[in-house]
N, CA, C and O atoms as a GROMACS GRO file, in nm:
protein
  532
    1MET      N    1   0.078  -0.114   0.001
    1MET     CA    2  -0.008  -0.005  -0.008
    1MET      C    3   0.079   0.115  -0.014
    1MET      O    4   0.173   0.114   0.066
    2LYS      N    5   0.069   0.215  -0.089
    2LYS     CA    6   0.134   0.335  -0.095
    2LYS      C    7   0.089   0.450  -0.014
    2LYS      O    8   0.167   0.531   0.037
    3TYR      N    9  -0.046   0.456  -0.004
    3TYR     CA   10  -0.112   0.560   0.076
    3TYR      C   11  -0.253   0.518   0.100
    3TYR      O   12  -0.316   0.438   0.030
    4LYS      N   13  -0.306   0.592   0.225
    4LYS     CA   14  -0.472   0.571   0.219
    4LYS      C   15  -0.517   0.721   0.284
    4LYS      O   16  -0.450   0.793   0.358
    5ILE      N   17  -0.632   0.741   0.241
    5ILE     CA   18  -0.711   0.854   0.281
    5ILE      C   19  -0.746   0.810   0.420
    5ILE      O   20  -0.771   0.692   0.446
    6LEU      N   21  -0.746   0.910   0.510
    6LEU     CA   22  -0.813   0.889   0.640
    6LEU      C   23  -0.911   0.983   0.679
    6LEU      O   24  -0.908   1.098   0.635
    7GLU      N   25  -1.013   0.937   0.769
    7GLU     CA   26  -1.135   1.018   0.792
    7GLU      C   27  -1.100   1.138   0.843
    7GLU      O   28  -1.005   1.127   0.921
    8HIS      N   29  -1.145   1.268   0.826
    8HIS     CA   30  -1.132   1.388   0.859
    8HIS      C   31  -1.270   1.469   0.848
    8HIS      O   32  -1.337   1.459   0.745
    9LYS      N   33  -1.312   1.546   0.954
    9LYS     CA   34  -1.438   1.614   0.926
    9LYS      C   35  -1.431   1.730   0.825
    9LYS      O   36  -1.523   1.742   0.744
   10ALA      N   37  -1.339   1.806   0.826
   10ALA     CA   38  -1.336   1.922   0.724
   10ALA      C   39  -1.219   1.925   0.615
   10ALA      O   40  -1.232   1.981   0.506
   11ASP      N   41  -1.103   1.856   0.658
   11ASP     CA   42  -0.985   1.862   0.571
   11ASP      C   43  -0.969   1.746   0.502
   11ASP      O   44  -1.056   1.660   0.504
   12LEU      N   45  -0.859   1.733   0.437
   12LEU     CA   46  -0.807   1.592   0.366
   12LEU      C   47  -0.665   1.546   0.473
   12LEU      O   48  -0.576   1.619   0.517
   13LYS      N   49  -0.686   1.419   0.489
   13LYS     CA   50  -0.584   1.352   0.593
   13LYS      C   51  -0.540   1.247   0.509
   13LYS      O   52  -0.622   1.176   0.450
   14ILE      N   53  -0.404   1.227   0.496
   14ILE     CA   54  -0.366   1.098   0.428
   14ILE      C   55  -0.241   1.045   0.505
   14ILE      O   56  -0.156   1.118   0.558
   15LYS      N   57  -0.240   0.894   0.505
   15LYS     CA   58  -0.140   0.831   0.564
   15LYS      C   59  -0.052   0.768   0.455
   15LYS      O   60  -0.102   0.686   0.377
   16VAL      N   61   0.072   0.801   0.448
   16VAL     CA   62   0.176   0.754   0.328
   16VAL      C   63   0.257   0.663   0.384
   16VAL      O   64   0.280   0.671   0.504
   17PHE      N   65   0.314   0.560   0.306
   17PHE     CA   66   0.404   0.466   0.331
   17PHE      C   67   0.529   0.444   0.229
   17PHE      O   68   0.512   0.461   0.108
   18GLY      N   69   0.636   0.412   0.274
   18GLY     CA   70   0.739   0.396   0.170
   18GLY      C   71   0.849   0.306   0.250
   18GLY      O   72   0.852   0.312   0.372
   19LYS      N   73   0.941   0.221   0.177
   19LYS     CA   74   1.045   0.153   0.213
   19LYS      C   75   1.148   0.236   0.250
   19LYS      O   76   1.229   0.203   0.335
   20SER      N   77   1.152   0.364   0.180
   20SER     CA   78   1.265   0.457   0.200
   20SER      C   79   1.211   0.606   0.204
   20SER      O   80   1.103   0.643   0.159
   21LYS      N   81   1.304   0.682   0.265
   21LYS     CA   82   1.223   0.830   0.260
   21LYS      C   83   1.195   0.872   0.140
   21LYS      O   84   1.098   0.945   0.123
   22LYS      N   85   1.275   0.835   0.038
   22LYS     CA   86   1.249   0.893  -0.118
   22LYS      C   87   1.108   0.842  -0.170
   22LYS      O   88   1.032   0.912  -0.237
   23GLU      N   89   1.082   0.708  -0.131
   23GLU     CA   90   0.964   0.638  -0.156
   23GLU      C   91   0.846   0.696  -0.082
   23GLU      O   92   0.732   0.695  -0.130
   24LEU      N   93   0.877   0.745   0.037
   24LEU     CA   94   0.755   0.809   0.110
   24LEU      C   95   0.726   0.943   0.052
   24LEU      O   96   0.616   0.992   0.076
   25PHE      N   97   0.815   1.011  -0.024
   25PHE     CA   98   0.794   1.133  -0.062
   25PHE      C   99   0.735   1.119  -0.207
   25PHE      O  100   0.658   1.204  -0.252
   26GLU      N  101   0.769   1.023  -0.269
   26GLU     CA  102   0.710   0.987  -0.403
   26GLU      C  103   0.547   0.950  -0.388
   26GLU      O  104   0.470   0.983  -0.478
   27ASN      N  105   0.504   0.884  -0.277
   27ASN     CA  106   0.384   0.827  -0.243
   27ASN      C  107   0.300   0.931  -0.170
   27ASN      O  108   0.180   0.916  -0.148
   28ALA      N  109   0.377   1.045  -0.133
   28ALA     CA  110   0.297   1.144  -0.068
   28ALA      C  111   0.248   1.224  -0.188
   28ALA      O  112   0.140   1.282  -0.188
   29LEU      N  113   0.331   1.226  -0.289
   29LEU     CA  114   0.292   1.321  -0.412
   29LEU      C  115   0.174   1.232  -0.483
   29LEU      O  116   0.085   1.295  -0.539
   30LEU      N  117   0.170   1.113  -0.482
   30LEU     CA  118   0.084   1.017  -0.539
   30LEU      C  119  -0.051   1.053  -0.470
   30LEU      O  120  -0.152   1.093  -0.528
   31GLY      N  121  -0.038   1.034  -0.352
   31GLY     CA  122  -0.150   1.050  -0.255
   31GLY      C  123  -0.234   1.185  -0.270
   31GLY      O  124  -0.357   1.192  -0.277
   32MET      N  125  -0.147   1.288  -0.272
   32MET     CA  126  -0.198   1.436  -0.276
   32MET      C  127  -0.266   1.465  -0.412
   32MET      O  128  -0.369   1.533  -0.420
   33GLN      N  129  -0.203   1.409  -0.520
   33GLN     CA  130  -0.243   1.431  -0.656
   33GLN      C  131  -0.362   1.354  -0.687
   33GLN      O  132  -0.446   1.414  -0.754
   34SER      N  133  -0.390   1.225  -0.650
   34SER     CA  134  -0.494   1.149  -0.648
   34SER      C  135  -0.613   1.211  -0.605
   34SER      O  136  -0.714   1.214  -0.674
   35SER      N  137  -0.601   1.266  -0.476
   35SER     CA  138  -0.712   1.348  -0.394
   35SER      C  139  -0.772   1.466  -0.489
   35SER      O  140  -0.887   1.506  -0.470
   36LEU      N  141  -0.710   1.508  -0.566
   36LEU     CA  142  -0.737   1.627  -0.634
   36LEU      C  143  -0.866   1.601  -0.734
   36LEU      O  144  -0.941   1.691  -0.771
   37LYS      N  145  -0.875   1.484  -0.764
   37LYS     CA  146  -0.985   1.431  -0.874
   37LYS      C  147  -0.982   1.525  -0.981
   37LYS      O  148  -1.076   1.603  -0.992
   38ALA      N  149  -0.881   1.529  -1.067
   38ALA     CA  150  -0.874   1.614  -1.174
   38ALA      C  151  -0.908   1.545  -1.279
   38ALA      O  152  -0.902   1.423  -1.290
   39GLU      N  153  -0.956   1.644  -1.381
   39GLU     CA  154  -1.007   1.582  -1.537
   39GLU      C  155  -0.869   1.633  -1.626
   39GLU      O  156  -0.827   1.748  -1.638
   40ILE      N  157  -0.816   1.512  -1.679
   40ILE     CA  158  -0.696   1.526  -1.742
   40ILE      C  159  -0.710   1.573  -1.881
   40ILE      O  160  -0.795   1.509  -1.942
   41GLU      N  161  -0.660   1.652  -1.938
   41GLU     CA  162  -0.666   1.662  -2.075
   41GLU      C  163  -0.569   1.578  -2.157
   41GLU      O  164  -0.461   1.543  -2.111
   42ASN      N  165  -0.610   1.547  -2.282
   42ASN     CA  166  -0.528   1.463  -2.361
   42ASN      C  167  -0.398   1.545  -2.419
   42ASN      O  168  -0.402   1.585  -2.535
   43SER      N  169  -0.297   1.565  -2.348
   43SER     CA  170  -0.201   1.650  -2.382
   43SER      C  171  -0.063   1.546  -2.355
   43SER      O  172  -0.056   1.443  -2.289
   44GLU      N  173   0.034   1.612  -2.428
   44GLU     CA  174   0.188   1.550  -2.380
   44GLU      C  175   0.214   1.575  -2.245
   44GLU      O  176   0.162   1.666  -2.180
   45SER      N  177   0.304   1.486  -2.200
   45SER     CA  178   0.354   1.492  -2.061
   45SER      C  179   0.440   1.627  -2.045
   45SER      O  180   0.521   1.669  -2.128
   46LYS      N  181   0.409   1.687  -1.923
   46LYS     CA  182   0.485   1.802  -1.899
   46LYS      C  183   0.598   1.768  -1.796
   46LYS      O  184   0.574   1.688  -1.706
   47ILE      N  185   0.715   1.824  -1.807
   47ILE     CA  186   0.827   1.812  -1.716
   47ILE      C  187   0.875   1.944  -1.637
   47ILE      O  188   0.912   2.045  -1.698
   48ARG      N  189   0.872   1.935  -1.509
   48ARG     CA  190   0.909   2.058  -1.436
   48ARG      C  191   1.024   2.019  -1.348
   48ARG      O  192   1.034   1.902  -1.309
   49LYS      N  193   1.110   2.110  -1.315
   49LYS     CA  194   1.228   2.078  -1.226
   49LYS      C  195   1.174   2.152  -1.104
   49LYS      O  196   1.104   2.253  -1.117
   50ILE      N  197   1.209   2.096  -0.979
   50ILE     CA  198   1.172   2.116  -0.857
   50ILE      C  199   1.317   2.111  -0.773
   50ILE      O  200   1.403   2.026  -0.793
   51LYS      N  201   1.326   2.212  -0.682
   51LYS     CA  202   1.456   2.226  -0.602
   51LYS      C  203   1.400   2.283  -0.474
   51LYS      O  204   1.333   2.386  -0.472
   52ILE      N  205   1.432   2.210  -0.365
   52ILE     CA  206   1.360   2.265  -0.223
   52ILE      C  207   1.478   2.237  -0.112
   52ILE      O  208   1.535   2.128  -0.105
   53LYS      N  209   1.506   2.344  -0.028
   53LYS     CA  210   1.581   2.320   0.068
   53LYS      C  211   1.524   2.360   0.201
   53LYS      O  212   1.494   2.479   0.213
   54SER      N  213   1.505   2.275   0.308
   54SER     CA  214   1.442   2.307   0.425
   54SER      C  215   1.544   2.273   0.550
   54SER      O  216   1.658   2.229   0.533
   55ASN      N  217   1.480   2.302   0.683
   55ASN     CA  218   1.558   2.262   0.784
   55ASN      C  219   1.584   2.132   0.843
   55ASN      O  220   1.689   2.102   0.901
   56ASP      N  221   1.464   2.041   0.821
   56ASP     CA  222   1.450   1.922   0.855
   56ASP      C  223   1.369   1.840   0.769
   56ASP      O  224   1.304   1.890   0.678
   57LEU      N  225   1.369   1.712   0.795
   57LEU     CA  226   1.277   1.609   0.720
   57LEU      C  227   1.126   1.654   0.712
   57LEU      O  228   1.066   1.655   0.605
   58ALA      N  229   1.067   1.692   0.838
   58ALA     CA  230   0.925   1.744   0.830
   58ALA      C  231   0.913   1.857   0.750
   58ALA      O  232   0.828   1.851   0.661
   59SER      N  233   0.980   1.962   0.760
   59SER     CA  234   0.989   2.080   0.684
   59SER      C  235   0.997   2.050   0.533
   59SER      O  236   0.926   2.113   0.455
   60LEU      N  237   1.083   1.957   0.492
   60LEU     CA  238   1.122   1.918   0.352
   60LEU      C  239   0.986   1.866   0.298
   60LEU      O  240   0.940   1.914   0.194
   61LEU      N  241   0.923   1.772   0.366
   61LEU     CA  242   0.795   1.713   0.325
   61LEU      C  243   0.693   1.821   0.305
   61LEU      O  244   0.637   1.830   0.196
   62VAL      N  245   0.660   1.917   0.419
   62VAL     CA  246   0.570   2.006   0.398
   62VAL      C  247   0.600   2.106   0.267
   62VAL      O  248   0.514   2.129   0.183
   63ASP      N  249   0.732   2.159   0.263
   63ASP     CA  250   0.775   2.253   0.163
   63ASP      C  251   0.763   2.164   0.010
   63ASP      O  252   0.729   2.225  -0.092
   64PHE      N  253   0.788   2.041   0.008
   64PHE     CA  254   0.781   1.982  -0.115
   64PHE      C  255   0.629   1.983  -0.168
   64PHE      O  256   0.601   2.032  -0.277
   65LEU      N  257   0.538   1.930  -0.088
   65LEU     CA  258   0.408   1.922  -0.130
   65LEU      C  259   0.339   2.066  -0.142
   65LEU      O  260   0.253   2.081  -0.228
   66SER      N  261   0.372   2.160  -0.067
   66SER     CA  262   0.355   2.288  -0.088
   66SER      C  263   0.378   2.350  -0.234
   66SER      O  264   0.298   2.418  -0.297
   67GLU      N  265   0.501   2.311  -0.270
   67GLU     CA  266   0.546   2.350  -0.384
   67GLU      C  267   0.468   2.278  -0.522
   67GLU      O  268   0.438   2.336  -0.627
   68ILE      N  269   0.448   2.145  -0.492
   68ILE     CA  270   0.354   2.089  -0.577
   68ILE      C  271   0.217   2.139  -0.584
   68ILE      O  272   0.159   2.152  -0.692
   69ASN      N  273   0.171   2.165  -0.485
   69ASN     CA  274   0.036   2.242  -0.476
   69ASN      C  275   0.033   2.375  -0.550
   69ASN      O  276  -0.063   2.413  -0.616
   70TYR      N  277   0.140   2.440  -0.534
   70TYR     CA  278   0.159   2.579  -0.610
   70TYR      C  279   0.172   2.540  -0.765
   70TYR      O  280   0.109   2.604  -0.850
   71LEU      N  281   0.241   2.449  -0.794
   71LEU     CA  282   0.267   2.424  -0.954
   71LEU      C  283   0.146   2.375  -1.003
   71LEU      O  284   0.116   2.409  -1.118
   72ASN      N  285   0.059   2.295  -0.933
   72ASN     CA  286  -0.077   2.249  -0.970
   72ASN      C  287  -0.163   2.365  -1.019
   72ASN      O  288  -0.213   2.359  -1.131
   73GLU      N  289  -0.181   2.468  -0.941
   73GLU     CA  290  -0.265   2.585  -0.960
   73GLU      C  291  -0.194   2.662  -1.064
   73GLU      O  292  -0.261   2.690  -1.163
   74VAL      N  293  -0.075   2.701  -1.061
   74VAL     CA  294  -0.020   2.794  -1.146
   74VAL      C  295  -0.011   2.748  -1.291
   74VAL      O  296  -0.031   2.824  -1.386
   75ASN      N  297   0.024   2.606  -1.305
   75ASN     CA  298   0.035   2.554  -1.451
   75ASN      C  299  -0.081   2.470  -1.502
   75ASN      O  300  -0.081   2.408  -1.608
   76GLN      N  301  -0.191   2.474  -1.402
   76GLN     CA  302  -0.304   2.379  -1.433
   76GLN      C  303  -0.271   2.229  -1.467
   76GLN      O  304  -0.321   2.164  -1.559
   77GLU      N  305  -0.184   2.189  -1.386
   77GLU     CA  306  -0.104   2.051  -1.415
   77GLU      C  307  -0.135   1.952  -1.288
   77GLU      O  308  -0.147   1.993  -1.173
   78ILE      N  309  -0.145   1.829  -1.324
   78ILE     CA  310  -0.125   1.731  -1.218
   78ILE      C  311  -0.014   1.635  -1.230
   78ILE      O  312   0.010   1.586  -1.341
   79TYR      N  313   0.064   1.599  -1.114
   79TYR     CA  314   0.177   1.538  -1.134
   79TYR      C  315   0.171   1.392  -1.090
   79TYR      O  316   0.120   1.369  -0.980
   80ASN      N  317   0.219   1.288  -1.166
   80ASN     CA  318   0.210   1.155  -1.124
   80ASN      C  319   0.350   1.081  -1.107
   80ASN      O  320   0.346   0.961  -1.080
   81LYS      N  321   0.467   1.139  -1.118
   81LYS     CA  322   0.579   1.089  -1.103
   81LYS      C  323   0.675   1.185  -1.081
   81LYS      O  324   0.663   1.296  -1.133
   82ILE      N  325   0.802   1.145  -0.986
   82ILE     CA  326   0.913   1.236  -0.970
   82ILE      C  327   1.030   1.153  -0.974
   82ILE      O  328   1.027   1.042  -0.922
   83GLU      N  329   1.141   1.200  -1.037
   83GLU     CA  330   1.269   1.142  -1.053
   83GLU      C  331   1.362   1.235  -0.963
   83GLU      O  332   1.385   1.350  -1.001
   84PHE      N  333   1.409   1.190  -0.858
   84PHE     CA  334   1.516   1.255  -0.761
   84PHE      C  335   1.635   1.260  -0.820
   84PHE      O  336   1.687   1.153  -0.852
   85LEU      N  337   1.702   1.383  -0.847
   85LEU     CA  338   1.857   1.388  -0.872
   85LEU      C  339   1.914   1.412  -0.746
   85LEU      O  340   2.035   1.386  -0.741
   86LYS      N  341   1.858   1.456  -0.637
   86LYS     CA  342   1.943   1.474  -0.520
   86LYS      C  343   1.840   1.466  -0.393
   86LYS      O  344   1.734   1.528  -0.399
   87PHE      N  345   1.866   1.403  -0.300
   87PHE     CA  346   1.777   1.376  -0.181
   87PHE      C  347   1.849   1.358  -0.069
   87PHE      O  348   1.948   1.285  -0.066
   88SER      N  349   1.798   1.430   0.043
   88SER     CA  350   1.864   1.424   0.198
   88SER      C  351   1.747   1.463   0.265
   88SER      O  352   1.643   1.497   0.209
   89ASP      N  353   1.771   1.457   0.416
   89ASP     CA  354   1.670   1.505   0.495
   89ASP      C  355   1.642   1.644   0.497
   89ASP      O  356   1.537   1.682   0.550
   90THR      N  357   1.734   1.738   0.439
   90THR     CA  358   1.701   1.879   0.442
   90THR      C  359   1.696   1.936   0.287
   90THR      O  360   1.673   2.055   0.268
   91GLU      N  361   1.717   1.851   0.183
   91GLU     CA  362   1.741   1.888   0.040
   91GLU      C  363   1.666   1.824  -0.053
   91GLU      O  364   1.649   1.708  -0.015
   92LEU      N  365   1.615   1.844  -0.150
   92LEU     CA  366   1.587   1.778  -0.260
   92LEU      C  367   1.581   1.834  -0.396
   92LEU      O  368   1.557   1.955  -0.398
   93GLU      N  369   1.595   1.786  -0.491
   93GLU     CA  370   1.605   1.835  -0.640
   93GLU      C  371   1.556   1.706  -0.720
   93GLU      O  372   1.589   1.590  -0.695
   94GLY      N  373   1.473   1.749  -0.818
   94GLY     CA  374   1.437   1.645  -0.922
   94GLY      C  375   1.343   1.722  -1.023
   94GLY      O  376   1.318   1.842  -1.025
   95LYS      N  377   1.293   1.609  -1.116
   95LYS     CA  378   1.213   1.656  -1.224
   95LYS      C  379   1.054   1.567  -1.164
   95LYS      O  380   1.045   1.461  -1.103
   96ILE      N  381   0.953   1.656  -1.209
   96ILE     CA  382   0.827   1.601  -1.183
   96ILE      C  383   0.765   1.598  -1.316
   96ILE      O  384   0.796   1.680  -1.402
   97PHE      N  385   0.670   1.499  -1.337
   97PHE     CA  386   0.608   1.472  -1.471
   97PHE      C  387   0.456   1.471  -1.445
   97PHE      O  388   0.407   1.418  -1.345
   98GLY      N  389   0.387   1.534  -1.539
   98GLY     CA  390   0.252   1.550  -1.516
   98GLY      C  391   0.178   1.570  -1.656
   98GLY      O  392   0.230   1.546  -1.765
   99ASN      N  393   0.047   1.617  -1.635
   99ASN     CA  394  -0.035   1.643  -1.752
   99ASN      C  395  -0.123   1.775  -1.728
   99ASN      O  396  -0.159   1.808  -1.615
  100LYS      N  397  -0.153   1.840  -1.831
  100LYS     CA  398  -0.240   1.956  -1.810
  100LYS      C  399  -0.393   1.891  -1.766
  100LYS      O  400  -0.430   1.780  -1.804
  101VAL      N  401  -0.476   1.983  -1.679
  101VAL     CA  402  -0.602   1.940  -1.646
  101VAL      C  403  -0.698   2.049  -1.678
  101VAL      O  404  -0.684   2.170  -1.667
  102ALA      N  405  -0.809   1.972  -1.725
  102ALA     CA  406  -0.928   2.079  -1.744
  102ALA      C  407  -0.990   2.154  -1.632
  102ALA      O  408  -1.029   2.270  -1.643
  103ARG      N  409  -0.998   2.077  -1.517
  103ARG     CA  410  -1.048   2.136  -1.392
  103ARG      C  411  -1.003   2.017  -1.279
  103ARG      O  412  -0.986   1.898  -1.305
  104PHE      N  413  -0.988   2.084  -1.144
  104PHE     CA  414  -0.966   2.013  -1.035
  104PHE      C  415  -1.114   1.981  -0.991
  104PHE      O  416  -1.210   2.052  -1.019
  105GLY      N  417  -1.120   1.860  -0.917
  105GLY     CA  418  -1.250   1.840  -0.836
  105GLY      C  419  -1.249   1.885  -0.708
  105GLY      O  420  -1.348   1.923  -0.646
  106LEU      N  421  -1.092   1.879  -0.651
  106LEU     CA  422  -1.079   1.946  -0.518
  106LEU      C  423  -0.962   2.051  -0.512
  106LEU      O  424  -0.866   2.042  -0.589
  107ILE      N  425  -0.971   2.136  -0.433
  107ILE     CA  426  -0.873   2.260  -0.427
  107ILE      C  427  -0.807   2.234  -0.304
  107ILE      O  428  -0.885   2.233  -0.209
  108ILE      N  429  -0.683   2.213  -0.275
  108ILE     CA  430  -0.613   2.224  -0.152
  108ILE      C  431  -0.558   2.358  -0.121
  108ILE      O  432  -0.480   2.407  -0.203
  109LYS      N  433  -0.583   2.414  -0.028
  109LYS     CA  434  -0.539   2.541   0.007
  109LYS      C  435  -0.401   2.554   0.063
  109LYS      O  436  -0.325   2.645   0.029
  110GLY      N  437  -0.373   2.462   0.147
  110GLY     CA  438  -0.232   2.456   0.184
  110GLY      C  439  -0.198   2.305   0.263
  110GLY      O  440  -0.285   2.230   0.307
  111VAL      N  441  -0.070   2.285   0.270
  111VAL     CA  442  -0.026   2.171   0.351
  111VAL      C  443   0.011   2.217   0.494
  111VAL      O  444   0.077   2.320   0.513
  112THR      N  445  -0.029   2.145   0.584
  112THR     CA  446  -0.038   2.184   0.731
  112THR      C  447   0.084   2.109   0.813
  112THR      O  448   0.132   2.006   0.766
  113TYR      N  449   0.127   2.157   0.924
  113TYR     CA  450   0.206   2.099   1.019
  113TYR      C  451   0.110   2.038   1.117
  113TYR      O  452   0.156   1.961   1.201
  114HIS      N  453   0.000   2.060   1.116
  114HIS     CA  454  -0.108   2.011   1.220
  114HIS      C  455  -0.105   1.858   1.218
  114HIS      O  456  -0.132   1.799   1.113
  115GLY      N  457  -0.078   1.800   1.314
  115GLY     CA  458  -0.066   1.660   1.333
  115GLY      C  459   0.039   1.587   1.251
  115GLY      O  460   0.049   1.464   1.252
  116LEU      N  461   0.114   1.662   1.183
  116LEU     CA  462   0.235   1.598   1.089
  116LEU      C  463   0.316   1.506   1.172
  116LEU      O  464   0.364   1.541   1.279
  117GLU      N  465   0.331   1.395   1.124
  117GLU     CA  466   0.410   1.286   1.164
  117GLU      C  467   0.484   1.201   1.066
  117GLU      O  468   0.427   1.144   0.974
  118ILE      N  469   0.623   1.193   1.091
  118ILE     CA  470   0.699   1.103   0.997
  118ILE      C  471   0.764   1.028   1.103
  118ILE      O  472   0.817   1.079   1.202
  119LYS      N  473   0.757   0.881   1.073
  119LYS     CA  474   0.815   0.778   1.161
  119LYS      C  475   0.862   0.656   1.085
  119LYS      O  476   0.802   0.621   0.984
  120LYS      N  477   0.966   0.589   1.129
  120LYS     CA  478   0.987   0.456   1.080
  120LYS      C  479   0.949   0.334   1.174
  120LYS      O  480   0.996   0.317   1.287
  121ASN      N  481   0.856   0.248   1.109
  121ASN     CA  482   0.795   0.149   1.206
  121ASN      C  483   0.817   0.008   1.114
  121ASN      O  484   0.757  -0.013   1.009
  122LYS      N  485   0.910  -0.078   1.174
  122LYS     CA  486   0.956  -0.192   1.128
  122LYS      C  487   0.988  -0.182   0.974
  122LYS      O  488   0.907  -0.226   0.892
  123ASN      N  489   1.111  -0.121   0.934
  123ASN     CA  490   1.160  -0.090   0.820
  123ASN      C  491   1.066  -0.024   0.698
  123ASN      O  492   1.093  -0.024   0.578
  124ILE      N  493   0.944   0.032   0.766
  124ILE     CA  494   0.854   0.109   0.663
  124ILE      C  495   0.846   0.250   0.737
  124ILE      O  496   0.818   0.273   0.855
  125TRP      N  497   0.878   0.337   0.636
  125TRP     CA  498   0.859   0.505   0.662
  125TRP      C  499   0.702   0.508   0.659
  125TRP      O  500   0.633   0.437   0.586
  126GLN      N  501   0.656   0.603   0.752
  126GLN     CA  502   0.514   0.640   0.747
  126GLN      C  503   0.508   0.781   0.771
  126GLN      O  504   0.594   0.838   0.838
  127ALA      N  505   0.406   0.842   0.714
  127ALA     CA  506   0.381   1.004   0.724
  127ALA      C  507   0.230   1.015   0.724
  127ALA      O  508   0.159   0.959   0.641
  128THR      N  509   0.180   1.102   0.833
  128THR     CA  510   0.055   1.140   0.844
  128THR      C  511   0.047   1.301   0.782
  128THR      O  512   0.121   1.383   0.836
  129ILE      N  513  -0.017   1.334   0.701
  129ILE     CA  514  -0.043   1.471   0.648
  129ILE      C  515  -0.169   1.520   0.648
  129ILE      O  516  -0.262   1.451   0.605
  130LEU      N  517  -0.185   1.635   0.692
  130LEU     CA  518  -0.305   1.711   0.690
  130LEU      C  519  -0.302   1.830   0.582
  130LEU      O  520  -0.211   1.914   0.580
  131PHE      N  521  -0.414   1.829   0.490
  131PHE     CA  522  -0.428   1.932   0.388
  131PHE      C  523  -0.551   2.020   0.430
  131PHE      O  524  -0.659   1.973   0.466
  132ASP      N  525  -0.523   2.142   0.423
  132ASP     CA  526  -0.635   2.228   0.439
  132ASP      C  527  -0.706   2.255   0.289
  132ASP      O  528  -0.644   2.300   0.192
  133ILE      N  529  -0.841   2.221   0.291
  133ILE     CA  530  -0.905   2.225   0.174
  133ILE      C  531  -1.025   2.314   0.174
  133ILE      O  532  -1.093   2.327   0.072
   0.00000   0.00000   0.00000
């Protein structure tokens, strides 16, 4: 399992899993993007570069997903894959791949630190993320 949507009264809450921190971030991207319920246009794949520097792993995850959310809105695109060129607990660099969308079924206002949790449990990384919608 890559991710699962958790129950929440007003916002979007997901739990993400990965065998590594890199995979955790990849699956956080997939979980967030699948939640947008976007109508994808038939267009060629778009590639965008992304580069983020943060103070720690939790901040890096929030900053990464916030940047993806910004790119969703500005470019009217949804992203389904990332290739990391550089990845550490405080920095990442890579290419994201996606497609143009006609419209989004859900709009994320922001990625929050509320209840944010990243931990390793029996060789599996897990993160719980709350999005303001």
